[in-house]
ROVOKOL-643430 format. One record per residue (C-alpha): residue in one letter; x, y, z; residue number from 1. Coordinates in steps of 0.05 Angstrom, whole numbers, plus 5000, padded with zeros to 4 digits. Each point is the difference from the previous one (the first is absolute). Layout:
BEGIN
titi rest=a	X=X	Y=Y	Z=Z	nr=NUM
...
This chain:
BEGIN
titi rest=m	X=4681	Y=5164	Z=4874	nr=1
titi rest=q	X=4981	Y=4939	Z=5041	nr=2
titi rest=l	X=5052	Y=4957	Z=5034	nr=3
titi rest=e	X=4989	Y=4932	Z=5032	nr=4
titi rest=i	X=5051	Y=4961	Z=5041	nr=5
titi rest=i	X=4997	Y=4925	Z=4987	nr=6
titi rest=p	X=5036	Y=4955	Z=5051	nr=7
titi rest=c	X=5034	Y=4941	Z=4965	nr=8
titi rest=l	X=5041	Y=4940	Z=5021	nr=9
titi rest=n	X=5025	Y=5007	Z=5072	nr=10
titi rest=d	X=5018	Y=5074	Z=5003	nr=11
titi rest=n	X=4998	Y=5029	Z=4929	nr=12
titi rest=y	X=4959	Y=5058	Z=4975	nr=13
titi rest=s	X=4973	Y=5009	Z=4930	nr=14
titi rest=y	X=4966	Y=5065	Z=4980	nr=15
titi rest=l	X=4938	Y=5008	Z=4957	nr=16
titi rest=i	X=4989	Y=5069	Z=4972	nr=17
titi rest=k	X=4946	Y=5032	Z=4957	nr=18
titi rest=d	X=5001	Y=5065	Z=4963	nr=19
titi rest=d	X=4930	Y=5027	Z=5012	nr=20
titi rest=q	X=5000	Y=5045	Z=4939	nr=21
titi rest=t	X=5012	Y=4944	Z=4950	nr=22
titi rest=s	X=4982	Y=4938	Z=5041	nr=23
titi rest=t	X=5069	Y=4971	Z=4984	nr=24
titi rest=v	X=5022	Y=4947	Z=5049	nr=25
titi rest=a	X=5071	Y=4977	Z=5018	nr=26
titi rest=i	X=5033	Y=4956	Z=5052	nr=27
titi rest=i	X=5069	Y=5008	Z=5028	nr=28
titi rest=d	X=5041	Y=4938	Z=5018	nr=29
titi rest=p	X=4946	Y=4945	Z=4999	nr=30
titi rest=s	X=5032	Y=4949	Z=5045	nr=31
titi rest=e	X=4949	Y=4945	Z=4987	nr=32
titi rest=f	X=4939	Y=4991	Z=4956	nr=33
titi rest=d	X=4943	Y=4982	Z=5047	nr=34
titi rest=p	X=4997	Y=5059	Z=5049	nr=35
titi rest=c	X=5014	Y=5049	Z=4945	nr=36
titi rest=d	X=4948	Y=4970	Z=4954	nr=37
titi rest=k	X=4949	Y=4999	Z=5056	nr=38
titi rest=k	X=5009	Y=5074	Z=5013	nr=39
titi rest=i	X=5000	Y=5018	Z=4926	nr=40
titi rest=n	X=4936	Y=4961	Z=4989	nr=41
titi rest=q	X=4967	Y=5031	Z=5061	nr=42
titi rest=k	X=5018	Y=5072	Z=4982	nr=43
titi rest=y	X=5009	Y=5008	Z=4924	nr=44
titi rest=k	X=4997	Y=4935	Z=4961	nr=45
titi rest=k	X=5056	Y=5025	Z=4955	nr=46
titi rest=l	X=5075	Y=5010	Z=5003	nr=47
titi rest=d	X=5035	Y=5042	Z=4948	nr=48
titi rest=f	X=5071	Y=5002	Z=5025	nr=49
titi rest=i	X=5048	Y=4961	Z=5045	nr=50
titi rest=l	X=5060	Y=5039	Z=5027	nr=51
titi rest=n	X=5060	Y=4963	Z=5029	nr=52
titi rest=t	X=5053	Y=5033	Z=5044	nr=53
titi rest=h	X=5048	Y=4941	Z=4992	nr=54
titi rest=h	X=5003	Y=4927	Z=4978	nr=55
titi rest=h	X=4996	Y=4962	Z=5066	nr=56
titi rest=f	X=4946	Y=4947	Z=5000	nr=57
titi rest=d	X=4963	Y=5031	Z=5060	nr=58
titi rest=h	X=4988	Y=5061	Z=4956	nr=59
titi rest=v	X=4985	Y=4969	Z=4933	nr=60
titi rest=g	X=4968	Y=4934	Z=5019	nr=61
titi rest=g	X=4931	Y=5021	Z=4975	nr=62
titi rest=n	X=5023	Y=5030	Z=4934	nr=63
titi rest=a	X=4986	Y=4943	Z=4952	nr=64
titi rest=e	X=4931	Y=4980	Z=5026	nr=65
titi rest=l	X=4975	Y=5071	Z=5007	nr=66
titi rest=k	X=5024	Y=5018	Z=4930	nr=67
titi rest=k	X=4967	Y=4938	Z=4971	nr=68
titi rest=k	X=4933	Y=5014	Z=5034	nr=69
titi rest=y	X=4996	Y=5076	Z=4990	nr=70
titi rest=g	X=5045	Y=5013	Z=4939	nr=71
titi rest=s	X=5042	Y=5047	Z=5041	nr=72
titi rest=k	X=5065	Y=5033	Z=4976	nr=73
titi rest=i	X=5060	Y=4987	Z=5045	nr=74
titi rest=l	X=5050	Y=5056	Z=5012	nr=75
titi rest=g	X=5069	Y=4991	Z=5030	nr=76
titi rest=f	X=5071	Y=5026	Z=4997	nr=77
titi rest=e	X=5038	Y=4989	Z=4935	nr=78
titi rest=q	X=5058	Y=4967	Z=5037	nr=79
titi rest=d	X=4952	Y=4947	Z=5026	nr=80
titi rest=k	X=4968	Y=4983	Z=4933	nr=81
titi rest=k	X=5024	Y=4927	Z=5005	nr=82
titi rest=r	X=4980	Y=4993	Z=5073	nr=83
titi rest=i	X=4930	Y=5030	Z=5005	nr=84
titi rest=p	X=4949	Y=4949	Z=4976	nr=85
titi rest=e	X=4958	Y=5020	Z=4939	nr=86
titi rest=i	X=5029	Y=5071	Z=4997	nr=87
titi rest=d	X=4971	Y=5043	Z=4944	nr=88
titi rest=v	X=5028	Y=5070	Z=5012	nr=89
titi rest=q	X=5073	Y=5013	Z=5019	nr=90
titi rest=l	X=5008	Y=5063	Z=5042	nr=91
titi rest=k	X=5061	Y=5044	Z=5005	nr=92
titi rest=d	X=5027	Y=5041	Z=5059	nr=93
titi rest=g	X=4965	Y=5067	Z=5003	nr=94
titi rest=q	X=4947	Y=4979	Z=4950	nr=95
titi rest=e	X=4929	Y=5026	Z=5010	nr=96
titi rest=f	X=4939	Y=4960	Z=4980	nr=97
titi rest=k	X=4925	Y=5004	Z=5009	nr=98
titi rest=v	X=4949	Y=4955	Z=5035	nr=99
titi rest=g	X=4938	Y=5035	Z=4975	nr=100
titi rest=n	X=5014	Y=5071	Z=5021	nr=101
titi rest=l	X=5047	Y=4981	Z=5057	nr=102
titi rest=n	X=5071	Y=5020	Z=4983	nr=103
titi rest=f	X=5053	Y=4951	Z=5026	nr=104
titi rest=k	X=5075	Y=5013	Z=5001	nr=105
titi rest=v	X=5051	Y=4943	Z=5002	nr=106
titi rest=i	X=5056	Y=5008	Z=5051	nr=107
titi rest=y	X=5057	Y=4950	Z=4994	nr=108
titi rest=i	X=5019	Y=4976	Z=5069	nr=109
titi rest=p	X=5049	Y=4941	Z=4996	nr=110
titi rest=g	X=5028	Y=4964	Z=5061	nr=111
titi rest=h	X=4949	Y=4948	Z=5020	nr=112
titi rest=t	X=5003	Y=4977	Z=4928	nr=113
titi rest=l	X=5037	Y=5030	Z=4941	nr=114
titi rest=g	X=4935	Y=5015	Z=4963	nr=115
titi rest=h	X=4958	Y=5030	Z=5057	nr=116
titi rest=i	X=4957	Y=5061	Z=4986	nr=117
titi rest=a	X=4951	Y=5043	Z=5038	nr=118
titi rest=f	X=4935	Y=5029	Z=4972	nr=119
titi rest=y	X=4990	Y=5073	Z=5018	nr=120
titi rest=l	X=4935	Y=5039	Z=4994	nr=121
titi rest=e	X=5023	Y=5072	Z=5011	nr=122
titi rest=k	X=4931	Y=5033	Z=4996	nr=123
titi rest=e	X=4968	Y=4949	Z=5047	nr=124
titi rest=k	X=5062	Y=5001	Z=5046	nr=125
titi rest=i	X=5008	Y=4924	Z=5001	nr=126
titi rest=v	X=5060	Y=4955	Z=4988	nr=127
titi rest=f	X=4999	Y=4924	Z=4994	nr=128
titi rest=t	X=5069	Y=4977	Z=5025	nr=129
titi rest=g	X=4996	Y=4925	Z=4995	nr=130
titi rest=d	X=5055	Y=4968	Z=5041	nr=131
titi rest=t	X=5048	Y=5059	Z=5002	nr=132
titi rest=l	X=4970	Y=5045	Z=5054	nr=133
titi rest=f	X=4954	Y=4970	Z=5053	nr=134
titi rest=s	X=4967	Y=5035	Z=5058	nr=135
titi rest=l	X=5058	Y=5004	Z=5050	nr=136
titi rest=g	X=5044	Y=4957	Z=4956	nr=137
titi rest=c	X=5031	Y=4984	Z=4933	nr=138
titi rest=g	X=5008	Y=4938	Z=4958	nr=139
titi rest=r	X=5056	Y=4949	Z=5002	nr=140
titi rest=i	X=5055	Y=5010	Z=4950	nr=141
titi rest=f	X=4996	Y=4939	Z=4956	nr=142
titi rest=e	X=5028	Y=5021	Z=4933	nr=143
titi rest=g	X=5025	Y=5071	Z=5007	nr=144
titi rest=t	X=5052	Y=5034	Z=5044	nr=145
titi rest=y	X=4994	Y=5038	Z=5065	nr=146
titi rest=q	X=5017	Y=5063	Z=4961	nr=147
titi rest=q	X=4943	Y=4988	Z=4951	nr=148
titi rest=m	X=4950	Y=4988	Z=5056	nr=149
titi rest=f	X=5025	Y=5061	Z=5037	nr=150
titi rest=n	X=4992	Y=5043	Z=4938	nr=151
titi rest=s	X=4932	Y=4971	Z=4985	nr=152
titi rest=l	X=4974	Y=5015	Z=5070	nr=153
titi rest=n	X=5024	Y=5071	Z=4993	nr=154
titi rest=k	X=4963	Y=5008	Z=4935	nr=155
titi rest=i	X=4936	Y=4982	Z=5037	nr=156
titi rest=k	X=5020	Y=5041	Z=5061	nr=157
titi rest=n	X=5004	Y=5062	Z=4956	nr=158
titi rest=l	X=4927	Y=4996	Z=4978	nr=159
titi rest=p	X=4952	Y=5050	Z=5032	nr=160
titi rest=g	X=4989	Y=4986	Z=5073	nr=161
titi rest=e	X=4925	Y=4991	Z=4994	nr=162
titi rest=t	X=5008	Y=4944	Z=4948	nr=163
titi rest=k	X=4965	Y=4936	Z=5024	nr=164
titi rest=i	X=5042	Y=4936	Z=4997	nr=165
titi rest=y	X=4967	Y=4935	Z=4980	nr=166
titi rest=c	X=5051	Y=4943	Z=5007	nr=167
titi rest=g	X=5002	Y=4926	Z=4985	nr=168
titi rest=h	X=4995	Y=4968	Z=5068	nr=169
titi rest=e	X=4971	Y=5006	Z=5070	nr=170
titi rest=y	X=5066	Y=5001	Z=5038	nr=171
titi rest=t	X=4988	Y=5062	Z=5042	nr=172
titi rest=k	X=4995	Y=4969	Z=5069	nr=173
titi rest=n	X=5065	Y=4961	Z=4993	nr=174
titi rest=n	X=5034	Y=5061	Z=4969	nr=175
titi rest=l	X=4978	Y=5041	Z=5059	nr=176
titi rest=g	X=5037	Y=4956	Z=5049	nr=177
titi rest=f	X=5064	Y=5008	Z=4960	nr=178
titi rest=c	X=4993	Y=5075	Z=4995	nr=179
titi rest=l	X=4988	Y=5007	Z=5075	nr=180
titi rest=k	X=5062	Y=4957	Z=5015	nr=181
titi rest=f	X=5047	Y=5047	Z=4963	nr=182
titi rest=n	X=4962	Y=5066	Z=5005	nr=183
titi rest=p	X=4972	Y=4994	Z=5072	nr=184
titi rest=n	X=4993	Y=5074	Z=5014	nr=185
titi rest=n	X=4956	Y=5015	Z=4940	nr=186
titi rest=n	X=4934	Y=5025	Z=5027	nr=187
titi rest=h	X=4968	Y=4996	Z=4931	nr=188
titi rest=l	X=5011	Y=4925	Z=5003	nr=189
titi rest=r	X=4964	Y=4995	Z=5067	nr=190
titi rest=d	X=4940	Y=5037	Z=4970	nr=191
titi rest=k	X=5002	Y=4955	Z=4939	nr=192
titi rest=e	X=5001	Y=4938	Z=5044	nr=193
titi rest=k	X=4932	Y=5019	Z=5028	nr=194
titi rest=l	X=4970	Y=5011	Z=4931	nr=195
titi rest=i	X=5028	Y=4934	Z=4975	nr=196
titi rest=d	X=4973	Y=4961	Z=5059	nr=197
titi rest=a	X=4932	Y=5031	Z=4992	nr=198
titi rest=k	X=4997	Y=4982	Z=4926	nr=199
titi rest=i	X=5023	Y=4929	Z=5012	nr=200
titi rest=k	X=4949	Y=4991	Z=5056	nr=201
titi rest=t	X=4944	Y=5018	Z=4952	nr=202
titi rest=g	X=5028	Y=4958	Z=4942	nr=203
titi rest=k	X=5017	Y=5060	Z=4956	nr=204
titi rest=p	X=5062	Y=5009	Z=4958	nr=205
titi rest=t	X=5054	Y=5043	Z=5031	nr=206
titi rest=i	X=5010	Y=5035	Z=4933	nr=207
titi rest=p	X=5000	Y=5049	Z=4967	nr=208
titi rest=s	X=5054	Y=5038	Z=5034	nr=209
titi rest=t	X=5027	Y=5067	Z=4973	nr=210
titi rest=i	X=5069	Y=5024	Z=4980	nr=211
titi rest=k	X=5000	Y=5049	Z=5058	nr=212
titi rest=d	X=4982	Y=4946	Z=5049	nr=213
titi rest=e	X=5054	Y=4953	Z=4974	nr=214
titi rest=i	X=5053	Y=5054	Z=5005	nr=215
titi rest=q	X=4981	Y=5009	Z=5073	nr=216
titi rest=t	X=4997	Y=4926	Z=5018	nr=217
titi rest=n	X=5031	Y=4953	Z=4948	nr=218
titi rest=i	X=5071	Y=4985	Z=5024	nr=219
titi rest=f	X=5023	Y=4985	Z=4929	nr=220
titi rest=l	X=4986	Y=5073	Z=4983	nr=221
titi rest=r	X=5032	Y=5024	Z=5065	nr=222
titi rest=y	X=5073	Y=4979	Z=4987	nr=223
titi rest=d	X=5022	Y=5071	Z=5019	nr=224
titi rest=d	X=4965	Y=4999	Z=5068	nr=225
titi rest=l	X=5051	Y=5007	Z=5057	nr=226
titi rest=d	X=4957	Y=4954	Z=5044	nr=227
titi rest=v	X=5005	Y=4946	Z=4947	nr=228
titi rest=k	X=5075	Y=5009	Z=4992	nr=229
titi rest=d	X=5009	Y=4996	Z=5075	nr=230
titi rest=a	X=4959	Y=4936	Z=5004	nr=231
titi rest=l	X=5044	Y=4968	Z=4947	nr=232
titi rest=n	X=5064	Y=5029	Z=5030	nr=233
titi rest=l	X=5016	Y=5030	Z=4932	nr=234
titi rest=k	X=5003	Y=5074	Z=5014	nr=235
titi rest=n	X=5048	Y=5017	Z=4944	nr=236
titi rest=a	X=4973	Y=4953	Z=4947	nr=237
titi rest=s	X=4972	Y=5024	Z=4933	nr=238
titi rest=d	X=4926	Y=4999	Z=4985	nr=239
titi rest=l	X=5010	Y=4940	Z=4954	nr=240
titi rest=e	X=5040	Y=4963	Z=5054	nr=241
titi rest=i	X=4944	Y=5012	Z=5050	nr=242
titi rest=f	X=4947	Y=4976	Z=4950	nr=243
titi rest=t	X=5041	Y=4938	Z=4983	nr=244
titi rest=k	X=5009	Y=4981	Z=5073	nr=245
titi rest=l	X=4926	Y=5009	Z=5014	nr=246
titi rest=r	X=4981	Y=4957	Z=4940	nr=247
titi rest=d	X=5047	Y=4944	Z=5022	nr=248
titi rest=l	X=4972	Y=5003	Z=5071	nr=249
titi rest=k	X=4928	Y=4997	Z=4975	nr=250
titi rest=d	X=5015	Y=4938	Z=4959	nr=251
titi rest=n	X=5012	Y=4962	Z=5065	nr=252
titi rest=f	X=4948	Y=5036	Z=5044	nr=253
């Protein structure tokens, strides 16, 4: 499998993938037409499938033009059938589907939106998390509830530790500052800070991360950390209460 990161808009990432065995090509969350089309033309000159994690414009903005040019099929969650432009295939939670010989599994992860899904490649140890889980962060809760987002993050957290996370935005540096503020004694964060700064200095994406790395560093997965609870002065709060407080604080960070 080949995977190409395509920077779009101000801080979005789209992902171009190719199954080497069948030469099938797909793109995940094409934010805008021009940069995606440029990379497709440069690499493959074809696009068989478009996969959308959710309906927000900065993840589906290139759908219509790419479909028109390449005759691609668009796949999205059944609950978003009226909100994803040009959708052809409506996916269900837990459904598996093929891109060539690559086997994708749909994981329903509401919270950011009510129709948000992740695309999981178990064999390749890769998950595309859209705007639910970021490196060192998580998405805003626009349509769902705190409980839904909390449950969704735990679904991702329970994937194998070596699973690589490809998310929807380059937010890592800002997220790092928030994590350090409320988890200041986390040495894993200090190590990650050096890696992030080195990547940014050379103009490289800070992703992918891994599940293991996020469990060690991402404060939204560390709601049970005593250091975090102390920083929030919420020593006896539930995991959901800690998560909720953190999400509210991040909205104004």
